[in-house]
FIKE-928987 format. One line per 3 residues: number of its first residue (from 1); their letters; for each residue x, y, z of N, C-alpha, C. Coordinates in Angstrom, 2 decimals. Each point is the difference from the previous one (the first is absolute). Example, Ala and Ser with C-alpha at 12.3 -4.5 7.8 and 13.67 -1.06 7.14 Angstrom:
FIKE-928987
1	AS	13.19 -5.69 7.80 -0.89 1.19 0.00 0.90 1.20 0.00 | -0.35 1.05 -0.72 0.82 1.19 0.06 -0.77 1.09 0.73
//
This chain:
FIKE-928987
1	MAG	89.59 91.72 77.15 -1.41 -1.05 -0.69 0.05 0.97 -1.06 | -0.39 1.20 -0.13 -0.23 0.27 -1.03 1.00 0.70 -1.82 | 1.15 -0.36 1.36 1.51 0.10 -1.15 -0.12 -0.79 -0.71
4	KAS	-0.16 -1.41 0.71 0.54 -1.13 -1.06 -1.56 0.26 -0.69 | -0.86 -0.30 0.80 -1.50 -0.18 -1.20 0.59 0.93 -1.21 | 0.31 1.68 0.18 0.36 0.63 -1.25 1.02 -0.72 -1.16
7	ALG	1.24 -1.04 0.85 1.17 -0.44 -0.27 -0.36 -0.69 -1.25 | -1.23 -1.15 0.43 -0.26 -0.99 -0.22 -0.99 0.29 -1.07 | -0.89 0.94 -0.24 -0.69 0.58 -0.98 0.93 0.21 -1.53
10	LIA	1.29 0.99 0.65 0.71 0.41 -0.36 0.60 -1.39 -1.56 | 0.62 -0.79 1.18 0.76 -1.28 -0.35 -1.42 -0.38 -1.84 | -1.20 -0.35 0.52 -1.61 -0.70 -0.24 1.06 1.38 -1.80
13	VAY	-0.74 1.05 0.28 0.42 0.72 -1.28 0.83 -0.45 -0.49 | 1.52 -0.09 0.05 1.09 -0.65 -0.44 -0.71 -1.48 -0.91 | -0.37 -0.27 0.83 -0.22 -1.48 -0.45 -0.74 -0.41 -1.28
16	VLC	-0.62 0.93 0.17 -1.56 0.58 -1.26 0.86 0.17 -1.23 | 0.88 0.81 0.41 0.85 1.17 -1.37 0.75 -1.79 -0.39 | 0.57 -0.53 1.01 1.00 -0.59 -0.57 -0.70 -1.40 -1.28
19	VAA	-0.83 -0.36 0.80 -0.97 -0.94 -0.56 -1.06 0.35 -1.68 | 0.11 1.55 0.23 -0.30 0.23 -1.34 0.66 -0.03 -0.96 | 1.49 0.00 0.67 0.98 0.68 -0.97 0.16 -1.37 -0.90
22	AAA	-0.22 -0.75 1.14 0.75 -1.79 -1.04 -0.93 -0.23 -0.24 | -1.92 0.70 0.08 -1.10 -0.48 -0.68 0.50 0.43 -1.78 | 0.48 1.80 0.48 0.27 0.26 -1.61 1.13 -0.56 -1.14
25	VLY	0.74 -0.53 1.03 1.46 -1.15 -1.14 -1.41 -1.23 -0.32 | -0.80 -0.95 0.86 -0.34 -0.96 -0.45 -0.86 0.20 -1.04 | -0.71 1.17 -0.33 -1.33 0.50 -0.15 0.99 0.40 -1.52
28	GMQ	0.52 0.71 0.19 0.62 0.70 -1.28 1.26 -0.05 -1.02 | 0.89 -0.89 0.75 0.91 -0.48 -0.93 -0.23 -1.61 -0.02 | 0.29 -0.39 -1.25 0.07 -1.17 -0.52 1.16 -0.67 0.40
31	IAA	0.50 -1.00 0.83 0.90 -0.91 0.40 -0.27 -0.69 0.45 | 0.81 -0.95 -0.02 -0.33 -1.31 -0.40 0.52 -0.81 2.06 | -1.28 -0.85 0.10 0.06 -0.82 1.41 1.07 -0.62 0.04
34	PWN	0.54 -0.08 1.40 -0.21 1.13 0.94 0.49 1.06 0.55 | 0.87 0.68 -1.64 1.05 1.00 0.55 -1.39 1.41 -0.59 | -1.19 -0.33 -0.24 -0.94 1.16 0.42 -0.08 -0.08 1.25
37	AFV	-0.31 -0.33 0.62 -0.04 -0.30 1.80 1.01 0.73 0.90 | 1.31 -0.57 -0.96 1.47 0.41 1.12 0.18 1.35 -0.46 | -0.66 0.62 -1.32 0.04 1.46 -0.56 -0.37 0.50 0.98
40	ADV	-1.11 -0.01 0.02 -1.64 0.72 0.89 0.57 0.10 1.35 | 0.73 -1.53 0.61 0.42 0.20 1.91 1.08 1.02 -0.02 | 1.02 0.33 -1.19 1.18 1.12 0.27 -0.87 1.27 0.03
43	AAT	-0.94 0.10 -1.35 -0.42 1.41 0.19 -0.89 0.00 1.24 | -0.46 -0.58 0.67 -0.33 0.49 1.37 0.98 -0.26 1.23 | 1.07 -0.49 -0.24 0.68 0.22 0.89 0.73 1.12 -0.15
46	VVI	-0.21 0.69 -1.23 0.67 0.67 -0.09 -0.74 2.40 0.56 | -1.28 -1.06 -0.17 -1.46 0.85 0.97 1.04 0.14 1.70 | -0.34 -1.21 0.33 0.44 -0.12 1.36 0.98 0.79 0.41
49	FAF	1.00 -0.51 -0.69 1.54 1.13 0.22 -0.52 1.17 -0.05 | -0.70 0.81 -0.57 0.38 1.18 -0.41 -0.99 0.49 1.14 | -0.92 -0.21 0.71 -0.14 0.30 1.51 1.16 -0.66 1.22
52	SRA	0.13 -0.86 -0.17 1.27 -0.32 0.72 0.63 1.30 0.34 | 0.91 0.91 -1.68 0.72 0.78 0.39 -1.14 0.94 0.69 | -0.82 0.98 -0.95 -0.91 0.57 0.36 0.36 0.47 1.48
55	YRN	-0.43 -0.99 0.70 -0.27 -0.04 1.64 0.98 -0.79 0.66 | 0.93 0.39 -0.95 1.47 -0.75 1.05 -0.48 -0.99 0.88 | -0.81 -0.64 -0.86 0.01 -2.23 1.14 0.00 -0.71 -1.00
58	SSF	0.90 -1.35 0.09 -0.09 -0.57 -0.99 -0.95 -1.49 0.58 | -0.63 0.16 0.93 -1.29 -0.63 0.71 -0.97 -0.02 -0.72 | -0.25 1.19 -1.71 -1.13 -0.38 -0.42 -0.40 -1.63 -0.46
61	YDA	1.33 0.35 -0.61 0.39 -1.69 -0.31 -0.28 -1.50 0.45 | 0.15 0.02 1.86 -0.24 -0.72 0.11 -1.23 -0.98 0.29 | -1.09 0.65 -0.55 -1.40 -1.00 -0.27 0.06 -0.54 -1.21
64	YWS	0.49 0.78 -1.18 0.64 -0.59 -1.62 0.37 -1.42 0.40 | 0.86 -0.57 1.13 0.19 -1.71 -0.74 -1.48 -0.86 0.28 | -0.95 0.75 0.83 -1.20 -0.78 -0.04 -0.82 0.06 -0.64
67	VIP	-0.24 1.46 -0.72 -1.23 0.31 -0.32 -0.12 -0.22 -1.66 | 2.06 -0.27 -0.93 -0.84 0.20 -0.74 -0.01 -2.11 -0.75 | 0.11 -1.01 0.57 0.04 -1.14 -0.36 -1.46 -0.41 0.23
70	PLL	-0.89 0.05 0.49 -1.46 -0.69 -0.16 -0.62 1.63 -0.99 | 0.38 0.48 -0.69 -0.31 0.91 -0.96 0.52 -0.59 -1.29 | 1.23 -0.03 0.23 0.87 -1.43 -1.04 -0.96 -0.82 -0.49
73	ALW	-0.39 -0.84 1.31 -0.86 -1.02 -0.57 -0.77 -0.02 -0.30 | -1.25 0.82 0.32 -1.29 0.62 -0.70 0.50 -0.26 -1.59 | 0.84 1.42 -0.24 0.13 0.16 -1.39 0.74 -1.46 -0.78
76	WFK	0.58 -0.75 0.15 0.42 -1.09 0.27 -1.19 -0.92 -1.04 | -0.92 0.01 1.15 -1.05 -0.37 0.32 -0.81 -0.23 -1.67 | -0.23 1.36 0.28 -0.75 0.36 -0.53 0.41 -0.05 -1.84
79	TGA	1.55 0.43 -0.03 0.36 -0.30 -1.50 0.37 -1.17 -0.29 | -0.67 -0.90 0.69 1.34 -1.19 -0.07 -0.53 -0.67 -0.92 | 0.22 -1.87 -0.42 -0.26 -1.26 -0.68 -1.40 0.13 0.45
82	ADI	-1.22 -0.58 -0.72 -1.44 0.01 0.33 -0.03 -1.66 0.40 | 0.86 -0.70 -0.07 -0.44 -1.14 0.42 0.78 -0.70 0.66 | 0.95 1.07 1.00 0.21 -0.62 1.17 -0.60 -0.22 1.18
85	NTT	0.29 -1.03 1.13 -0.76 -0.68 1.27 -0.55 2.04 0.41 | -1.38 -0.40 0.25 -0.22 1.35 0.83 -0.07 -0.10 1.16 | -0.07 -1.15 0.71 0.30 -0.52 1.47 1.46 -0.49 0.51
88	RAL	0.78 0.48 -0.87 1.66 -0.01 0.63 -0.12 1.85 -0.24 | -0.83 0.34 -1.24 0.79 1.47 -0.05 -0.83 0.86 1.20 | -0.96 -0.02 0.36 -0.48 0.06 1.70 0.50 0.00 1.02
91	LVI	0.62 -1.43 -0.08 -0.10 0.24 1.10 2.07 0.37 -0.07 | 0.32 0.54 -0.75 1.50 0.41 -0.15 -0.65 1.70 0.21 | -1.14 1.12 -0.57 -0.06 0.61 0.58 -0.14 0.50 1.48
94	ALV	-1.04 -1.10 0.42 -0.39 -0.20 1.22 1.01 0.17 0.98 | 1.30 -1.06 0.01 1.00 0.30 0.75 0.47 1.28 -0.20 | 0.32 0.24 -1.50 0.86 1.37 0.06 -0.95 1.60 0.89
97	WYW	-1.39 -0.24 -0.10 -0.48 1.21 0.73 0.48 -0.60 1.28 | -0.47 -1.33 0.67 0.12 0.09 1.72 1.59 0.26 -0.06 | 0.87 0.04 -0.61 1.53 0.17 -0.29 -0.06 2.02 0.64
100	AIR	-0.41 0.08 -1.03 0.17 1.78 -0.26 -1.32 0.65 0.74 | -1.22 -0.79 0.74 -0.92 1.35 0.79 0.67 -0.30 1.31 | 0.40 -0.85 -0.01 1.11 -0.06 1.77 1.22 0.35 0.51
103	LTA	0.69 0.39 -1.27 1.55 0.39 -0.19 -0.32 1.99 -0.21 | -1.10 0.27 -0.96 -0.64 1.26 0.00 -0.17 0.57 1.38 | -0.75 -1.09 0.69 -0.96 0.43 1.28 1.63 0.28 1.17
106	NWA	0.59 -0.71 0.38 0.62 0.27 0.52 0.78 1.09 -0.24 | 0.93 0.13 -1.22 0.28 1.30 -0.11 -0.83 1.36 0.02 | -0.99 -0.09 -0.13 -1.02 1.03 0.49 -0.32 0.40 1.31
109	TFW	0.15 -1.24 0.93 -0.38 0.42 0.63 0.72 0.55 1.29 | 2.01 -0.71 0.07 0.60 0.30 0.58 0.94 1.58 -0.86 | -0.58 0.00 -0.85 1.25 1.43 -0.86 -0.97 1.05 1.26
112	SGL	0.92 0.74 -0.11 -0.30 0.91 0.86 -0.60 1.68 -0.85 | 0.47 -0.38 -0.90 0.39 1.52 -0.83 0.33 0.65 -0.69 | 0.15 1.32 -0.38 1.25 0.36 -1.02 1.55 0.16 0.54
115	HHE	-0.37 -0.23 1.48 1.51 0.60 0.54 0.78 -1.48 0.18 | -0.61 -0.78 -0.20 0.15 -1.35 0.24 0.48 -0.30 -1.97 | 1.42 -0.26 0.42 0.53 -0.83 -1.07 0.80 -1.31 0.43
118	DWR	0.50 -1.14 -1.11 0.98 -1.08 0.40 0.69 0.26 0.78 | 0.60 -0.23 0.68 1.64 0.47 0.46 1.01 -0.57 -1.41 | -0.88 -0.82 -0.33 1.05 -0.71 -1.29 1.06 1.42 -0.68
121	YPI	-1.37 0.27 -0.38 -0.35 0.96 -1.21 1.51 0.67 -0.34 | -0.13 0.86 1.01 0.79 1.89 0.33 1.53 -0.93 -0.32 | 0.53 -1.47 0.69 1.26 -0.26 -0.10 0.34 -0.19 -0.85
124	VRQ	-0.97 -0.84 -1.24 0.54 0.01 -1.39 0.15 0.89 -0.61 | -0.94 0.99 -0.29 0.44 1.54 -0.31 1.16 0.41 0.63 | 0.29 0.23 1.44 1.23 0.22 0.44 1.50 -0.47 -0.59
127	RAG	-0.09 -1.56 -0.33 1.01 -0.60 -0.19 -0.06 0.17 -1.82 | -1.07 0.61 -0.35 0.47 0.25 -1.83 0.52 1.16 0.01 | 0.29 1.60 0.90 0.64 1.17 -0.09 -0.72 0.83 -0.66
130	RYA	0.37 0.04 -1.39 -0.43 1.05 -0.62 -0.81 -0.69 -1.03 | -0.21 -1.65 -0.07 -0.80 -0.58 -1.07 -1.02 -0.16 0.93 | -0.57 0.73 0.99 -1.46 -0.90 0.63 -0.96 0.49 -0.15
133	VAA	-0.29 0.59 -1.26 -1.69 0.38 -0.42 0.05 -2.13 -0.97 | 0.99 0.03 -0.35 -0.11 -0.92 -0.84 0.32 -1.49 0.69 | 0.53 -0.23 1.01 0.16 -0.85 0.95 -1.64 -0.28 0.41
136	DFA	-0.38 1.68 0.38 -1.83 -0.63 0.38 -0.42 -0.51 -1.09 | -0.02 0.30 -0.86 -1.03 -0.49 -1.48 0.96 -1.41 -0.71 | 0.71 -0.07 0.05 0.57 -1.35 -0.42 0.18 -0.84 1.31
139	GIH	0.16 -0.32 0.95 0.56 -0.43 1.62 -1.40 -0.31 0.61 | -1.07 1.06 0.29 -0.80 -0.15 1.23 -1.64 0.12 -1.38 | 0.09 -0.20 -0.99 -1.53 0.76 -1.01 0.44 -1.72 -0.72
142	LFP	0.69 0.12 -1.29 0.16 -0.40 -1.12 0.40 -1.37 0.12 | 0.89 -0.13 1.10 0.50 -1.43 -0.02 -0.86 -0.52 0.49 | -0.46 -0.01 1.07 -1.15 -0.90 0.64 -1.16 -0.40 -0.83
145	TIQ	-0.83 1.28 -0.98 -0.71 -0.33 -0.83 0.22 -0.82 -0.81 | 1.75 0.02 -0.85 0.09 -1.02 -0.57 -0.18 -1.69 0.26 | 0.42 0.34 1.21 0.01 -1.35 1.03 -1.12 -0.89 0.33
148	VFL	-1.43 0.92 0.25 -1.19 -0.73 0.22 -0.62 0.23 -1.22 | 0.57 0.13 -1.13 -0.75 -0.44 -0.99 0.68 -1.03 -1.11 | 1.10 -0.60 0.31 0.41 -1.30 0.14 -0.77 -0.68 1.00
151	GCL	-0.09 0.02 1.02 -0.76 -0.14 1.11 -1.22 -0.80 -0.50 | -0.45 1.34 -0.56 -1.50 -0.40 -0.68 -0.06 -0.77 -1.14 | 1.24 -0.30 -0.55 -0.29 -0.85 -1.49 -0.56 -1.57 0.39
154	PIY	0.30 -0.62 0.74 -0.77 -1.27 0.10 -1.72 0.25 -0.08 | -0.88 1.23 0.64 -1.02 0.11 -0.31 -0.52 0.48 -1.55 | 0.95 0.36 0.15 -0.53 0.19 -1.97 0.25 -1.40 -0.76
157	AVM	0.76 -0.65 0.19 0.33 -1.41 -0.16 -1.47 -0.78 -0.40 | -0.51 -0.01 1.35 -1.07 -0.25 0.51 -1.36 0.54 -0.74 | 0.21 1.06 -0.14 -0.92 0.32 -0.89 -0.17 0.30 -1.83
160	TRG	0.91 -0.45 0.00 0.34 -0.25 -1.77 0.54 -1.68 -0.15 | 0.06 -0.69 0.86 0.80 -1.23 -0.78 -0.80 -0.72 1.02 | -1.16 -0.06 0.86 -0.89 -1.26 0.86 -0.68 -0.15 -0.02
163	QAP	0.25 -1.11 -1.36 -1.33 -0.38 -0.44 0.08 -1.63 0.53 | 1.15 -0.49 0.78 -0.06 -1.38 0.79 -1.47 -0.16 0.55 | 0.28 -1.38 0.34 -1.53 0.36 1.47 1.11 -0.01 1.60
166	LGW	-0.73 0.30 1.11 0.85 -0.39 0.97 0.08 -0.64 0.39 | 1.89 0.02 0.69 0.51 -1.62 0.35 0.66 0.21 1.30 | 0.73 -0.92 0.42 0.53 0.25 1.54 0.61 1.83 0.43
169	LDA	1.19 0.21 -1.69 0.60 1.22 0.20 -0.43 0.72 0.73 | -1.57 0.16 -1.01 -0.84 1.47 0.57 -0.18 -0.11 1.24 | -0.35 -1.17 0.75 -0.34 -0.20 1.01 1.08 0.47 1.02
172	LAA	1.31 -0.64 0.13 1.18 0.32 0.53 0.04 1.69 -0.09 | -0.54 0.80 -0.93 0.52 1.23 -0.44 -0.90 1.13 0.98 | -1.62 -1.19 -0.23 -0.71 0.68 0.86 -0.11 0.30 1.41
175	IVT	0.79 -1.15 0.66 0.28 0.04 1.27 1.42 0.66 0.41 | 0.89 0.02 -0.85 1.39 0.93 0.28 -0.30 1.20 -0.34 | -0.52 0.62 -0.52 -0.58 1.38 -0.18 -1.19 0.42 1.07
178	FGA	-1.20 -0.64 0.24 -0.87 0.18 1.10 1.20 -0.14 1.59 | 0.32 -0.60 -0.24 1.20 -0.12 1.14 0.74 0.79 0.49 | 0.63 0.44 -1.16 1.02 0.94 0.19 -0.57 1.54 0.12
181	VTI	-0.90 -0.03 -0.21 -0.87 1.28 0.46 -0.20 -0.12 0.85 | -0.90 -0.41 0.93 -0.32 -0.38 1.29 0.96 0.24 0.92 | 1.53 -0.79 -0.62 0.66 -0.22 0.75 0.98 1.66 0.87
184	EMV	-0.02 0.30 -1.21 0.13 1.96 -0.26 -0.95 0.81 0.80 | -1.17 -0.70 -0.41 -1.00 1.24 1.22 0.26 -0.09 1.64 | -0.18 -1.66 -0.20 0.65 0.04 1.69 1.10 0.40 0.64
187	ADL	0.86 -0.36 -0.60 1.46 1.00 0.42 0.00 1.34 0.01 | -1.04 0.96 -1.04 0.19 0.79 0.26 -1.13 1.17 1.38 | -1.03 -0.90 0.47 -0.62 -0.23 0.84 0.69 -0.12 1.08
190	QLH	0.83 -1.08 0.03 0.87 -0.02 1.11 0.91 1.38 1.09 | 0.44 0.50 -1.71 0.91 0.88 0.14 -0.17 1.50 0.51 | -1.44 -0.02 -0.89 -0.67 1.29 0.80 -0.65 0.35 1.21
193	AFI	-0.31 -1.56 0.62 -0.37 -0.30 1.08 0.92 0.11 1.10 | 1.48 -0.65 -0.31 1.06 0.42 0.96 0.18 1.40 -0.25 | 0.53 0.78 -1.40 0.04 1.28 0.30 -0.59 0.35 0.65
196	ATR	-1.27 0.12 0.80 -0.51 1.01 0.47 -0.28 0.05 1.24 | 0.66 -1.27 0.72 0.81 -0.16 1.73 1.09 0.34 0.13 | 1.09 -0.06 -0.86 1.54 -0.06 -0.21 0.72 0.34 0.90
199	QPG	0.48 -0.50 0.76 0.75 0.92 0.67 1.77 0.49 -0.85 | 0.20 1.05 0.94 1.38 0.80 -1.43 1.09 -1.09 0.09 | 0.27 -0.42 -1.30 1.02 -0.83 0.21 -0.42 -1.68 -0.08
202	SFI	-0.79 0.13 -0.45 -0.73 -1.32 0.19 -0.31 -0.56 -1.42 | -0.19 -0.92 -0.22 -0.20 -0.73 -1.72 -0.61 -1.61 0.35 | -1.06 0.04 -1.58 -1.05 -0.86 0.53 0.55 -1.63 -0.07
205	KTG	-0.17 -0.43 0.89 0.93 -1.72 -0.14 -1.52 -0.78 -0.06 | -1.08 -0.23 0.44 -1.40 -0.42 -0.27 -0.21 -0.80 -1.33 | -1.35 -0.69 0.32 -0.62 -0.41 -1.54 0.90 -0.48 -0.51
208	LWA	-0.39 0.32 -1.51 0.92 -0.18 -0.72 1.15 0.10 -0.19 | 0.39 1.96 0.33 1.18 0.14 -0.12 0.89 -0.74 1.49 | -0.19 -1.08 0.58 0.89 -0.74 0.73 0.50 -0.78 -0.61
211	WSR	-0.64 -0.77 -1.39 0.53 -0.47 -0.81 0.83 0.24 -0.83 | -0.15 1.24 -0.63 0.29 0.42 -0.88 0.50 1.98 0.18 | 0.59 0.61 -0.36 0.52 1.35 0.17 -0.95 0.70 -1.18
214	HPN	-0.34 -0.22 -1.09 -0.69 0.30 -0.85 -0.91 -0.94 -0.52 | -1.56 -0.11 0.56 -0.98 -0.71 -0.27 -0.77 0.52 -0.81 | -0.21 1.41 -0.21 -0.59 0.61 -0.86 0.59 -0.26 -1.47
217	YFG	1.61 0.50 -0.06 0.28 -0.21 -1.39 0.20 -1.59 -0.04 | -0.66 -0.80 0.35 0.43 -1.52 0.06 -1.38 0.15 -1.13 | -0.95 0.44 0.93 -1.74 -0.10 -0.53 0.08 0.50 -1.23
220	ETG	0.52 1.35 -0.12 0.06 0.68 -1.46 0.97 -0.90 -1.11 | 0.91 -0.34 0.44 0.79 -1.19 -0.75 -0.59 -0.55 -0.60 | -0.86 -0.45 0.57 -1.50 -1.38 0.04 -0.37 -0.23 -1.21
223	FWW	-1.02 1.34 0.67 -0.75 0.18 -1.14 0.36 -0.04 -1.77 | 1.02 0.96 -0.53 0.68 0.08 -1.14 0.30 -1.65 -0.35 | 0.64 -1.09 1.10 0.11 -1.34 -0.90 -0.88 -0.70 -0.60
226	GLM	-1.35 0.77 1.13 -1.00 -0.76 0.03 -0.75 -0.03 -1.70 | 0.43 1.62 -0.33 -0.47 0.19 -1.48 0.97 -0.41 -1.29 | 0.76 -0.55 0.96 1.39 -0.61 -0.94 -0.84 -1.28 -0.53
229	LFG	-0.85 -0.27 0.84 0.00 -2.09 0.01 -1.37 0.55 -0.72 | -0.57 0.67 0.20 -1.27 0.34 -1.16 0.10 0.36 -1.01 | 1.72 0.58 -0.53 0.47 -0.15 -1.08 0.25 -1.12 -0.53
232	LAV	0.70 -0.92 0.75 0.75 -1.26 -0.47 -1.63 -1.16 -0.11 | -0.80 0.60 0.34 -1.33 -0.93 0.03 -0.46 0.27 -1.73 | -0.13 0.95 -0.28 -0.53 0.06 -1.31 1.12 0.24 -0.95
235	APD	1.29 0.42 0.17 0.53 0.00 -1.19 1.72 -0.22 0.41 | 0.58 -1.84 0.10 0.99 -0.24 0.81 0.79 0.38 -0.80 | 0.18 0.03 -0.94 0.88 0.24 -1.36 0.54 1.14 -0.08
238	QWW	-0.78 1.07 0.35 -0.11 1.58 0.22 1.57 0.25 1.34 | 0.35 -0.68 0.64 0.47 -0.07 1.38 1.13 1.34 -0.23 | 0.24 0.24 -1.49 1.34 1.27 0.06 -0.71 0.82 0.33
241	WIV	-1.18 0.26 -0.42 -0.54 1.44 0.74 -0.92 0.09 1.36 | -0.29 -1.12 0.12 -1.39 0.01 1.51 1.42 -0.18 1.06 | 0.90 -0.78 0.05 0.77 0.07 1.41 0.69 0.95 0.33
244	PGA	0.42 0.60 -1.29 0.82 1.16 0.84 -0.30 1.27 0.95 | -1.87 0.07 0.04 -0.26 1.15 0.89 0.06 -0.54 1.41 | 0.27 -1.11 0.67 -0.83 -0.17 0.81 1.78 -0.48 0.42
247	LAM	0.71 -0.26 -0.51 1.76 -0.44 0.76 0.43 1.88 -0.82 | -0.65 1.03 0.06 0.86 0.81 -0.25 -0.66 0.50 1.53 | -1.15 -0.03 0.24 -0.41 0.37 0.89 0.44 -0.61 1.47
250	TVM	0.36 -1.39 -0.10 0.83 -0.24 1.13 1.50 0.17 0.10 | 0.53 0.45 -0.76 1.50 0.82 0.17 -0.04 1.07 0.39 | -1.29 0.74 -0.71 0.12 1.50 1.14 0.30 -0.14 1.28
253	FVF	-1.64 -0.75 0.55 0.19 -0.08 0.97 1.47 -1.44 0.93 | 0.39 -0.39 -0.57 0.94 -0.45 0.80 1.20 0.71 0.39 | 0.44 0.49 -1.28 0.84 0.97 -0.09 0.24 1.09 0.07
256	VSI	-1.90 0.79 -0.17 0.45 1.36 0.41 -0.60 0.75 0.92 | -1.49 -0.64 -0.04 -0.70 0.58 1.16 0.57 -0.40 1.11 | -0.01 -1.13 0.60 0.09 -1.17 0.85 1.26 0.77 0.88
259	PFM	1.41 0.03 -0.48 1.18 0.48 -0.09 -0.20 1.66 0.54 | -1.43 0.71 -0.65 0.53 1.32 0.17 -0.94 0.17 1.33 | -0.94 -0.61 0.34 -0.62 0.01 1.06 0.56 -0.83 1.60
262	DER	0.62 -0.72 -0.08 0.70 -0.94 1.11 1.14 1.30 0.09 | 0.41 0.69 -1.33 1.16 0.53 0.89 -0.12 1.37 0.54 | -1.68 1.01 -0.27 -0.01 0.49 0.94 -1.08 -0.50 1.36
265	SVE	-0.23 -1.23 -0.07 -0.51 -0.55 1.30 1.37 -0.34 1.45 | 1.25 0.49 -1.13 0.99 -0.68 1.18 0.50 1.24 0.15 | 0.00 0.70 -0.53 0.88 1.83 0.24 -1.10 0.73 1.02
268	RRP	-1.58 -0.43 0.11 -0.85 0.65 0.45 -0.47 -0.64 1.45 | 0.60 -1.47 -0.01 -0.01 -1.23 1.00 1.00 -0.98 0.21 | 1.16 0.02 0.55 1.11 -0.61 0.00 -0.27 -1.26 0.45
271	AYA	-1.26 -0.26 0.78 -0.22 -1.83 0.41 -0.52 -0.54 -1.14 | -0.34 1.19 -1.19 -1.12 -1.05 -1.58 1.67 -1.24 -0.56 | 1.33 0.77 0.04 0.90 -0.98 -0.59 0.15 -0.98 0.94
274	DHM	-0.18 -0.59 0.78 -0.58 -1.38 1.06 -1.19 -0.67 -0.28 | -0.75 0.95 -0.71 -1.24 -0.79 -0.13 0.20 -0.53 -1.13 | 0.81 0.59 -1.26 -0.10 -0.44 -1.60 1.01 -1.11 0.21
277	RKV	0.79 -0.32 0.80 0.70 -1.62 0.16 -1.24 -0.60 0.56 | -0.77 0.60 0.45 -0.66 -1.56 0.47 -1.13 -0.52 -0.93 | -0.99 1.46 -0.46 -1.09 -0.01 -1.24 0.13 -0.27 -1.73
280	SAL	-0.53 -0.86 -0.26 0.22 0.61 -1.53 -0.42 0.99 -0.73 | 0.27 0.11 -0.98 0.31 1.67 -0.25 -1.53 -0.27 -0.95 | -0.37 -1.18 -0.51 -1.43 0.22 -0.90 -1.12 -0.75 0.03
283	IPL	0.93 -1.73 -0.34 -0.93 -0.56 0.18 0.08 -0.86 1.62 | -1.18 -0.25 0.33 -0.77 -0.09 1.18 0.86 -1.15 0.18 | 1.09 -0.18 1.26 0.27 -1.23 0.69 0.05 0.47 1.63
286	PPR	0.09 -1.62 0.57 -0.10 0.15 1.84 1.35 0.84 0.05 | 0.41 0.74 0.73 1.03 1.07 0.50 1.09 -0.78 0.35 | 1.78 0.38 -0.14 0.34 -1.37 0.10 0.67 1.16 1.74
289	R	0.29 -1.30 0.67 0.66 0.52 1.32 1.27 0.56 -0.27
//
């Protein structure tokens, strides 16, 4: 436990420094919004990458996914338009923080320490050969940063173009966003309860996992779609930069994350192949007989 506490302390130091680097960019460089936030985001990513390389563990980046969006939401609220609908803005901030606290807490609870690194990261570096460091930075650190920033652009729309009164699309967005985070939380709790008592070679087939092989991913994609709906509620004519983030998230989970996880599960548990034929990959649906 002491080892994990020290590791989490080191992670905290890394994130304090990365946020400081981002703040230096935001307050020290004259760059038009939202590009100033993007440059700050990249600067923070470089700091985390430096820690990943120094400690030879790219899981330093794992918490970045959920730490930065709530800070972006607060920054854009602080620097956004003065006449926006405050109720909508605070609702979006609350939902983003609900998602961020839950996801970060889930990671911090079940991350075992610096000896543990996400199993996918060594595969990325190994496949890159002599370009392993470049793949580590571009594939494991920078690409997710760009993807999450795109997913956060609807928040920027709410904070800069959200003058209209609340409407039915806001209500739908709130239901989708809150429901998605809750589904993700329930799925993770069910998974961790199963892992605590599972038998060798078994895999979870109960609860939400009986209807979807990856209900946690379904909840995660739903969160980004909920934010997208908020963006469309305030600026439907700006769909061309509001929609791509949620679409990119969905493409990543459907064509990269899920196949990666399923392939590993089949290798370790041959019976999982039959499970794949019966249970939906992402969207919860009644299992096929």
